[in-house]
C-alpha positions as YAML, in Angstrom:
chain: A
units: angstrom
residues:
- id: 1
  name: MET
  ca: [-45.01, -134.05, -58.68]
- id: 2
  name: LYS
  ca: [-42.66, -133.37, -55.80]
- id: 3
  name: LYS
  ca: [-39.00, -132.93, -56.63]
- id: 4
  name: GLU
  ca: [-38.02, -135.73, -54.25]
- id: 5
  name: LYS
  ca: [-40.36, -138.17, -55.98]
- id: 6
  name: LEU
  ca: [-39.13, -137.13, -59.42]
- id: 7
  name: TYR
  ca: [-35.50, -137.46, -58.39]
- id: 8
  name: GLY
  ca: [-36.18, -140.92, -56.97]
- id: 9
  name: ILE
  ca: [-37.88, -142.09, -60.16]
- id: 10
  name: LEU
  ca: [-35.10, -140.65, -62.31]
- id: 11
  name: PHE
  ca: [-32.41, -142.20, -60.11]
- id: 12
  name: TYR
  ca: [-33.76, -145.70, -60.55]
- id: 13
  name: ILE
  ca: [-34.54, -145.32, -64.26]
- id: 14
  name: PHE
  ca: [-31.22, -143.70, -65.15]
- id: 15
  name: THR
  ca: [-29.28, -146.21, -63.06]
- id: 16
  name: ALA
  ca: [-30.92, -149.14, -64.87]
- id: 17
  name: GLU
  ca: [-30.50, -147.47, -68.28]
- id: 18
  name: GLY
  ca: [-26.87, -146.60, -67.47]
- id: 19
  name: ILE
  ca: [-26.01, -150.14, -66.48]
- id: 20
  name: GLY
  ca: [-27.54, -151.41, -69.72]
- id: 21
  name: ALA
  ca: [-25.72, -148.79, -71.79]
- id: 22
  name: LEU
  ca: [-22.39, -149.50, -70.08]
- id: 23
  name: SER
  ca: [-22.82, -153.22, -70.68]
- id: 24
  name: ALA
  ca: [-23.60, -152.58, -74.37]
- id: 25
  name: LEU
  ca: [-20.60, -150.30, -74.68]
- id: 26
  name: ILE
  ca: [-18.23, -152.88, -73.19]
- id: 27
  name: ALA
  ca: [-19.82, -155.70, -75.19]
- id: 28
  name: GLY
  ca: [-19.03, -153.89, -78.44]
- id: 29
  name: ASN
  ca: [-20.48, -154.23, -81.92]
- id: 30
  name: PHE
  ca: [-23.33, -156.77, -81.89]
- id: 31
  name: SER
  ca: [-23.82, -156.71, -85.66]
- id: 32
  name: ASP
  ca: [-20.43, -158.40, -86.25]
- id: 33
  name: PHE
  ca: [-21.46, -161.21, -83.94]
- id: 34
  name: PHE
  ca: [-24.62, -161.95, -85.90]
- id: 35
  name: LEU
  ca: [-22.68, -162.01, -89.17]
- id: 36
  name: GLU
  ca: [-20.34, -164.74, -87.82]
- id: 37
  name: TYR
  ca: [-22.86, -167.03, -86.13]
- id: 38
  name: ASP
  ca: [-25.91, -168.90, -87.36]
- id: 39
  name: LYS
  ca: [-29.16, -167.48, -86.02]
- id: 40
  name: PRO
  ca: [-31.76, -169.68, -84.39]
- id: 41
  name: PRO
  ca: [-35.43, -169.78, -85.46]
- id: 42
  name: LEU
  ca: [-37.54, -166.89, -84.15]
- id: 43
  name: MET
  ca: [-34.57, -164.49, -84.02]
- id: 44
  name: PRO
  ca: [-36.02, -160.94, -84.19]
- id: 45
  name: PRO
  ca: [-34.40, -158.24, -86.29]
- id: 46
  name: GLY
  ca: [-31.35, -156.64, -84.69]
- id: 47
  name: TRP
  ca: [-32.93, -153.19, -84.36]
- id: 48
  name: LEU
  ca: [-35.55, -154.56, -82.01]
- id: 49
  name: PHE
  ca: [-33.13, -155.42, -79.18]
- id: 50
  name: PRO
  ca: [-32.02, -151.90, -78.16]
- id: 51
  name: VAL
  ca: [-35.63, -150.66, -78.42]
- id: 52
  name: VAL
  ca: [-36.96, -153.41, -76.15]
- id: 53
  name: TRP
  ca: [-34.09, -153.12, -73.69]
- id: 54
  name: THR
  ca: [-34.47, -149.36, -73.38]
- id: 55
  name: VAL
  ca: [-38.12, -149.76, -72.48]
- id: 56
  name: LEU
  ca: [-37.48, -152.69, -70.13]
- id: 57
  name: TYR
  ca: [-34.71, -150.87, -68.23]
- id: 58
  name: ALA
  ca: [-36.96, -147.85, -67.74]
- id: 59
  name: VAL
  ca: [-39.85, -150.01, -66.54]
- id: 60
  name: MET
  ca: [-37.72, -152.11, -64.21]
- id: 61
  name: GLY
  ca: [-36.21, -148.90, -62.80]
- id: 62
  name: TYR
  ca: [-39.62, -147.45, -62.17]
- id: 63
  name: SER
  ca: [-40.79, -150.65, -60.52]
- id: 64
  name: ALA
  ca: [-37.74, -150.59, -58.23]
- id: 65
  name: TYR
  ca: [-38.62, -147.02, -57.32]
- id: 66
  name: LEU
  ca: [-42.13, -148.18, -56.36]
- id: 67
  name: ILE
  ca: [-40.61, -150.82, -54.11]
- id: 68
  name: SER
  ca: [-38.25, -148.31, -52.52]
- id: 69
  name: ARG
  ca: [-41.26, -146.19, -51.55]
- id: 70
  name: ALA
  ca: [-43.64, -149.02, -50.67]
- id: 71
  name: ASP
  ca: [-45.43, -149.08, -47.33]
- id: 72
  name: THR
  ca: [-43.64, -152.08, -45.86]
- id: 73
  name: SER
  ca: [-40.72, -152.80, -43.58]
- id: 74
  name: LYS
  ca: [-37.20, -151.69, -44.45]
- id: 75
  name: ASP
  ca: [-35.99, -155.31, -44.35]
- id: 76
  name: VAL
  ca: [-38.60, -156.45, -46.86]
- id: 77
  name: LYS
  ca: [-37.73, -153.57, -49.20]
- id: 78
  name: LYS
  ca: [-34.00, -154.18, -48.71]
- id: 79
  name: ASN
  ca: [-34.33, -157.86, -49.61]
- id: 80
  name: ALA
  ca: [-36.37, -157.15, -52.74]
- id: 81
  name: LEU
  ca: [-34.03, -154.39, -53.88]
- id: 82
  name: THR
  ca: [-31.01, -156.59, -53.25]
- id: 83
  name: VAL
  ca: [-32.45, -159.12, -55.70]
- id: 84
  name: TYR
  ca: [-33.18, -156.20, -58.07]
- id: 85
  name: TRP
  ca: [-29.53, -155.12, -58.01]
- id: 86
  name: LEU
  ca: [-28.37, -158.74, -58.32]
- id: 87
  name: GLN
  ca: [-30.43, -159.31, -61.47]
- id: 88
  name: LEU
  ca: [-29.07, -156.07, -62.91]
- id: 89
  name: PHE
  ca: [-25.56, -157.41, -62.23]
- id: 90
  name: PHE
  ca: [-26.30, -160.64, -64.15]
- id: 91
  name: ASN
  ca: [-27.95, -158.53, -66.87]
- id: 92
  name: PHE
  ca: [-24.83, -156.35, -67.11]
- id: 93
  name: LEU
  ca: [-22.53, -159.35, -67.44]
- id: 94
  name: TRP
  ca: [-24.57, -161.24, -70.05]
- id: 95
  name: SER
  ca: [-23.87, -159.03, -73.09]
- id: 96
  name: ILE
  ca: [-20.20, -158.89, -72.24]
- id: 97
  name: ILE
  ca: [-19.89, -162.65, -71.83]
- id: 98
  name: PHE
  ca: [-22.02, -163.49, -74.85]
- id: 99
  name: PHE
  ca: [-21.06, -160.81, -77.37]
- id: 100
  name: ARG
  ca: [-17.64, -159.49, -76.31]
- id: 101
  name: PHE
  ca: [-16.02, -162.78, -75.35]
- id: 102
  name: GLU
  ca: [-18.28, -165.01, -77.50]
- id: 103
  name: LEU
  ca: [-18.64, -167.52, -74.64]
- id: 104
  name: LEU
  ca: [-22.04, -168.83, -75.68]
- id: 105
  name: TRP
  ca: [-22.32, -171.53, -72.99]
- id: 106
  name: ALA
  ca: [-21.05, -169.25, -70.22]
- id: 107
  name: GLY
  ca: [-23.61, -166.72, -71.42]
- id: 108
  name: PHE
  ca: [-26.27, -169.40, -71.09]
- id: 109
  name: VAL
  ca: [-25.26, -170.02, -67.45]
- id: 110
  name: ASP
  ca: [-25.39, -166.27, -66.78]
- id: 111
  name: ILE
  ca: [-28.77, -165.83, -68.45]
- id: 112
  name: LEU
  ca: [-30.18, -168.75, -66.43]
- id: 113
  name: LEU
  ca: [-29.03, -166.96, -63.28]
- id: 114
  name: LEU
  ca: [-30.53, -163.76, -64.66]
- id: 115
  name: LEU
  ca: [-33.87, -165.43, -65.43]
- id: 116
  name: THR
  ca: [-33.95, -166.98, -61.96]
- id: 117
  name: ALA
  ca: [-33.17, -163.65, -60.28]
- id: 118
  name: VAL
  ca: [-35.76, -161.78, -62.41]
- id: 119
  name: CYS
  ca: [-38.44, -164.31, -61.51]
- id: 120
  name: ILE
  ca: [-37.61, -164.13, -57.81]
- id: 121
  name: MET
  ca: [-37.54, -160.32, -57.97]
- id: 122
  name: THR
  ca: [-40.90, -160.20, -59.76]
- id: 123
  name: VAL
  ca: [-42.51, -162.47, -57.15]
- id: 124
  name: MET
  ca: [-41.04, -160.34, -54.34]
- id: 125
  name: PHE
  ca: [-42.24, -157.17, -56.03]
- id: 126
  name: PHE
  ca: [-45.76, -158.64, -56.46]
- id: 127
  name: ARG
  ca: [-45.91, -159.41, -52.75]
- id: 128
  name: ILE
  ca: [-44.89, -155.85, -51.80]
- id: 129
  name: LYS
  ca: [-46.68, -153.86, -54.46]
- id: 130
  name: PRO
  ca: [-48.59, -155.74, -57.17]
- id: 131
  name: LYS
  ca: [-48.17, -152.91, -59.70]
- id: 132
  name: ALA
  ca: [-44.38, -153.27, -59.44]
- id: 133
  name: GLY
  ca: [-44.71, -157.02, -60.04]
- id: 134
  name: TRP
  ca: [-46.94, -156.58, -63.08]
- id: 135
  name: LEU
  ca: [-44.53, -154.06, -64.56]
- id: 136
  name: ASN
  ca: [-41.86, -156.79, -64.65]
- id: 137
  name: VAL
  ca: [-43.92, -159.47, -66.38]
- id: 138
  name: PRO
  ca: [-42.73, -158.30, -69.84]
- id: 139
  name: TYR
  ca: [-39.13, -158.42, -68.54]
- id: 140
  name: VAL
  ca: [-39.59, -162.03, -67.37]
- id: 141
  name: LEU
  ca: [-41.04, -162.97, -70.74]
- id: 142
  name: TRP
  ca: [-38.28, -161.21, -72.67]
- id: 143
  name: VAL
  ca: [-35.49, -162.79, -70.60]
- id: 144
  name: ALA
  ca: [-37.14, -166.20, -71.05]
- id: 145
  name: PHE
  ca: [-37.16, -165.59, -74.81]
- id: 146
  name: ALA
  ca: [-33.52, -164.38, -74.68]
- id: 147
  name: THR
  ca: [-32.69, -167.57, -72.76]
- id: 148
  name: TYR
  ca: [-34.10, -169.60, -75.62]
- id: 149
  name: LEU
  ca: [-32.14, -167.51, -78.17]
- id: 150
  name: ASN
  ca: [-28.92, -167.97, -76.18]
- id: 151
  name: LEU
  ca: [-29.36, -171.72, -75.85]
- id: 152
  name: ALA
  ca: [-30.36, -172.19, -79.50]
- id: 153
  name: THR
  ca: [-27.42, -170.06, -80.67]
- id: 154
  name: ALA
  ca: [-25.03, -172.11, -78.54]
- id: 155
  name: ILE
  ca: [-26.44, -175.40, -79.84]
- id: 156
  name: ILE
  ca: [-26.39, -174.56, -83.54]
- id: 157
  name: ASN
  ca: [-22.96, -172.99, -83.40]
...
């Protein structure tokens, strides 16, 4: 593997992982949150969240790398990667809003924006490079599930 390719892959993966880690750091201790609030049906065990997110950040970073190197116009790549960075921004904010500030309904608004951006990004990625789109299907499903968890938590609390 060429150094340039490896550096590109690592840039996108580490950037996504870093944004997730920074958000978690700012959001603070999640376990206290779950002790204070009722949990909705289907809530997975707490240990699963960091595992899933670590994998999803790596996969979304790799998919963004594939788009950055795709054989298409610069404008098409720029538009798709703009949506990629936008969804990462909403992703970054969600944990802080939901866990740090305990604004459950504001978190719901943010996660709806996140889900919308992730769906748009995935469709754009599919059109440019199908592999990059397929890589994000688990992300779409996980964010959809997280949207349910956010809404259900807000309703029962």
